[in-house]
N, C-alpha and C positions, 0 to 999 in steps of 0.2 A: 393731565396737566403737562404743559410744555416743558420739555427737557432743556437744560442749559449745559453747555460745555464752556467753562470760564477759564480763560488763560491769563495768568498773572506772570509778569516777568520780574526776576530778581537778579541783581548784580551780585557776583561773588568776586572776591579779590579786590584789587585796586579799582576804585570807581573813576573812570576817565571823565574829563570835562569837555572832550571833543564833541563835535556835532555830527560825527559819523552815524549813519543810520543803521539800525538793526533791520535785517530782512528775514522774514519768516515765511517759509513756503510750507503749506500743509495739505494733508489728505485725510479726510475722515471716511473710512470704509464703512459701508452699510449706512450711509448718511440718509436721514429721513426728515430733514428740515430743522434739526436741532439748532438752537441759537448759540453762536460763538461770540464771546466778547473778550476783549483784553482790558484789564483794569490795572491802573497804576495807583500807588498809594503814596501820598505826600502828607505826612503827619496824619491828621484825622480825615483828610480829604481823599476821596476816591474819584479818579478820572476813568471813564469807561469809553472804549471804542467798540463798536459792533463790526465784526468781520463780515465781509461780503463773500459768502460761500456759494459756489455754483451747485447746480443740481447733482453734479458728479462728485460732490464732496471736496472739491479742491478750492484752495484760497491762497492768496499772496498778501502779505501785510508788511508795510515798511513804516518805520517811525523813529524819530530822534528821541529815544527813550533813555532816561537817566534816573528813574525812580525805582525804589525797591518794591517788590511784590512777591507773588508765588504763582504757581500754575495749578489749576484745578480742572480736572476732567470728570464730568458727571458727579460733581460734589466732592471729588477727591483732590486734595491740594498737593501740589508737587513743587518744591523750590527749584528754580532754574539758575544756572550760572551763565550769565551773558555779559558782554561788554560792548560798548558802542562800536559799530563796524562789523559785528558778527553777522554771518550768514548761515542759516541752518534750516533744516527741514524736520517736520514732525509728522509721523503717521499714527493715526488713532484708529484702532480697529474696535468698533463698538461691540462686536460679537465675541471678542477674546477677553479672557480674564487674567488677572495676575500680571506678572512682569512683562508679558509680551503685548499687552494692550496698547502701550504707547512706546514708540521707538524714535529716537532722535538720531539725526545724521548731520554732519557739518561741524562748525566751530563748537568746541566744548561739548561734543556729543557724549564723550566718556563720562564727564562730570554729570551731565543731565540724565543719562541713563542710570547712573548710580543713584542719583537723587530720587528718580522714579521708583527704583527697586526698594529704596528705604521707605518711601511713602506707602508701599504695599503692606508694611507692618501694621499700619493703622486699621486695616481691614480685620485683623485678628481681634483687636479691641472691640470693634463693632459686633463681631460674632458673640463675644462674651456678654455684651450689653443687651443682647436679645433676651436674656433671662434664663435660657436653657442651659443646664449644667454641662460644662465641658471639663473632662478630666485633664489634669495637668499634663499627663503623658501625651495625650492627643494634641493639646495646645503646644507643647514644647516641640513636638515633631514638626508641626507647621512652622513654628517660629524658626527652628534650626534650618529648615529648607529655604525660607525667605532670606534669612541672614546669610546663608551660603551663596545664594545668587547675588546678594548685595556685595559680599566680599569679593566674588569673582569680578564684578564690575569695578569695584574700588581699585583692584590691582591694575586696571587699564588707565586709571587717572594719572596723567603725567605731571600735573601741577603738584609739586612736592609739598608745598605748604598746606594745600587743601587735603591732600592725601593723608598727611600726618594728623591733621585735625579730625578728619573723618575716621581714621583708624582708631583714635582714642574713643570716639563715640561707639565704634563697632565693638570695641573691647568691653565696654560696660553695658552694651545693649541687652544682653541676656539677663542681666541683673534687673535692669529697669523694667523690662517687659515681663519678667517673672513676677516681680512685686506688683506690677500693674494688674496682672492676672489675679493675684490674691485680693487686691483692693476692690476689684470689680465683682469677682465671684463671691467673696465673703459676704457682701450685702444681701445676696439672694439665697446663698447656700452655705451659711457659716459652718455648720457641722461637717458637711462633706469636704470642704476645702481644708479645714483644720486636720481632718483625719486622712487626707490623701497622702499615701506613702511616698509617691513620687515628688510631691511638692515638699514634703518633709525632708527628703534627701537633698532637694535643691537648696532649701534654706540652710541645712546643716553643712553644705559645701562652701558657703560664703564665709570668707575670712574677714572679719570686721577690722583687722589690723592692716589690711592691704590698702595702703594709701593710694595706689595707682588705680584701683578699681572701685573702691567704696567712697561714698560721701555721706553727708548728713542724712539724706533721704533714704539711702540704702540701709544704713544702720537703723534708722527709725522704723523702716518697714520690717526688718528682720526681728528686732526686739519686740515689736508689737505682735508679731506672729506668736512668739513664745508666750507673751502675756495672754493673748487670746486662748491659747492652748491650755493654759493653767487657770483660766478664770473661774472654773467651777470648783477647783480645789483650793485656790488661794484668793481669798476675798479681801485681802489687805488693800490699802490705798494704792491705786495704780501708779501714781507718780513716784512713790517710794520704790515700788517694785521695779519700775523702769530704770531708775538709777542703780538699783542693785544689779540689774542685768548688765548695765554699762560696766559696772565694776567687775563683774564676773567674766564677761565675754571680750572686753577690750583690754589687752595687756600692754599695748603700746601707750605709754603715759601721755605722749603728745596728742594722739588721737583721742584718748580718753578725756583729756582736759578740754580739747576743742569741742567734742561732741556734748559732753556734760554741760559745758558753758552755753552752747547753742541751745540745748534743750531747756536749760534754766531760763534763759532769756525769752524763749518762746512761751514758757509757762507763765512768766511774769507779765506777758502781754495778753494772756488769755483770760478765761472766765475767773471770777474771784472765788477762791476757796479759803476756808478758815485755817487750813493746816499748812499754809505755804511756808511758815517758819520751819516746820518739821522737814519739809521737802528741801529747803535750803540747807538745813543742818546736815542732811544726808549728802547733799552736793559737796559741801565743804570737806567731807571725809574722803571723797574720791578724786577731787581736783587739787592739784598741787600748784597751780598758777595763782599766785597771790594777787596779781593785778586783776585777773578776771574775777576772782572771788570778791575783791573790793568793789569792782564795778557792779557786780550782781547785788552786793549788799546794799549799795545806794539805791538800786532799783527796787529792792525788796522793801526798803524803808518807805518809799513812795507807795508801793503796793499795799503795805499794811495800813497806810493812812486812810485807805478806802474804808476800812472798818472803824477807824477812829473818827473820821469826819462824817457827821450825820446830823439830821435834824434834831433840834432840842439842846445842842451843846453850845457853849460859848464859842463864837467865831474866832479862830486864831488871828491875832493881830499881825499886820504886815505894813511895810512901807512902800509908797508909790510916789511918782513924780508927775506934776502936771506939765502942761505945754510951756509954761514959763520957767520951768526948772525948780519950782517950789516943791519941797517934800511934804508929804501928808501921810497919815496913818488911818487905817480903817476905824480905829477907836475915836478919831476926831469927829466922826459923824454920830456919836452916841446922842440919843434923844430923838433921832429920826429913823424911820425904816429906810434901809438902803437897798436899792435895786441895783444889782451888779451884772454888767454885761462883759464877758471875757471874750476878746477877739484879737485879730491880727490883720494887717493889710494884705497879707498873702493868702488869706482864707476866704475863698469865694462864698461858702455858706454864711460866714460871718457878715460879709458885706451885703448879702441878700437880706439879712435881718435888720440892717441899719435903718431903713425907712420905717420899719415897725417899732423899733426902739424910739425913733423920733416921734412917732404918733403917740406912744405911751407918755413920753415926756411932755408933749404938748397937752395931753389930756389932764396931767397931774401937776402942771407947772405952777399952779397957784395953790397947791395943797402943801402946806408947810410940814405935814406929817411924814413926807417921803422925799428922798433925794435919789436921783438917777446918776450913776457913774459908769463909765466904760473904762475897762482896764485892758490895755494892749500888751500882748506878749511878744511884740516885735523886738528884734535885736537891732534894727536900724531906726534910730530915733528920727532921723530926717524924713524917712519915708512915712513914718507915723504922723509927724507934724504936718507934712504936706497933705496927706489925705484928710486929716482933721480940718485943715483950712479949706481944701477944695470942696468937701462935702458940707462945710458950714455946720459942723456938729455943735448944737447949742447947749447941750448938757455937759457936765464936768467930765473931762478927759484926762486919763492917767496912763502911765506906762510903768512896768516893773522891771528892775534891772535883772538881766539874766534870761528873760523870755521864758521859754518852756523849761529852762533849767533853774528858774527862780525859786526861792523859798515859797512864795505864794502858790505857784503852779503845783509844786510837789506837795505842800502841806494840805492843799485842798483836793489832792488826788485827781487832778484834772487830766483826762486822757484825750479828750476831743474838744474842739471848739467849733462853733460858739458854745459857751456855757453861761447859764443865767442862774443867779442866786438871789435869795431874799434874806436879809438880816433885819431883825426887829430893832426897836429903839433902844433896847437894853443890850444889844450886841449878841443876841441869841440867834442861831441859825433857824429860820423858818422853813426854807427850802434850799437844800444844798445843790440840787439839780432841778431848777425850775423850768416850767414850760417856755417854749420860744414865744416871743412877743407876737409872732405871726399866727399863733394858734387862736382861733376864735374864742372869745370869752376871757382872754388873758387880763384885759383891763378890769373887767367886772370882778374877776377873782382877786386882783390886787385890792380893789376897793372894799371887797367883803372882809379881807384880812385887816385892812386899816380901820374898818368900822366896828370890829369886834370889841 
């Protein structure tokens, strides 16, 4: 298969608006016809130029380049620091490995050589992903050597702002790479990595109260290692155990508050479990930030509605407003089945379903047993009215005050839109999370329910 060497250019620092060209002069040693391209990224668009490389592996490229990207050599991506007017050269030796394969000279060469050294760390993860077990001691030896080379190159960077930024990254790098090791190796060799004494020593050396080095992800990784280690002897709820470890290992109250709250927020967005009230009660015992507790309590109330709102119960009543500003309640439709479409003008999947809702309405428009209503959770009433008018939506249109923070949205435990529901003529929920109208057979299913 043809090999590709893809070069992407990335601006670092202040982006200039000048039209000065970037000039890149390159040499690919041991060149055998590999294709070289330069790709620029503007939003989701990719612009690609193919470099004209001589048989001797040499090329020259000039371009008025002002778009962000990155450099990739043989599928290895390397960020570059360049500005309009830069002139530089790059030597790519395809027979060399590691930090000596790519060497930059010219404008911002120190920055680019450092970036390339940092990109070499990704090769360590690729080795781990091969599935073959690598002891942490051996992994750490390679990591330290690559980090040492990167540190030496960082010291040659003269741009103070960039050097300080990268120095912070260099400081936390061993933590992130160590935890990445665990995340990758644990999937294939869980028992070996948990029992690895060198990895145990690494984990135990991390101070979770060190605000300069640890963040949410580091704390999360460390605590989960302890939980994995004790899984066979402690079978209690993992969420409760996690918060107990937060209480035990984090003594800095601010760090404890911030992490416990972030963890609680993450859990409240995750899969639905029946003991979340118990988890929240534990959270309240270790967090002293009353504002954070109150915010989580509100989210918990919505979370718990998931277990309350179900098929077969009476649909909670709520108020909505039509395009003319007239107020209406769900209970006003008693005596008819109500098909509810929850949407917003900013929701692309919602708008994709509109033609299908229209088709359903057209099919049942002469059936007095059912009424179709769309409820917008927009916060911009003008935008909602404009779209209703532009799309000529013929069925009843409503909006609820508060949008996704409204009583309606929370009471019905809506997490994603579009959302479709069916309420029977007596106000009982038939389907709290009904199929999309674009699903084949939706109309037939509605008719079957009506004909029961």
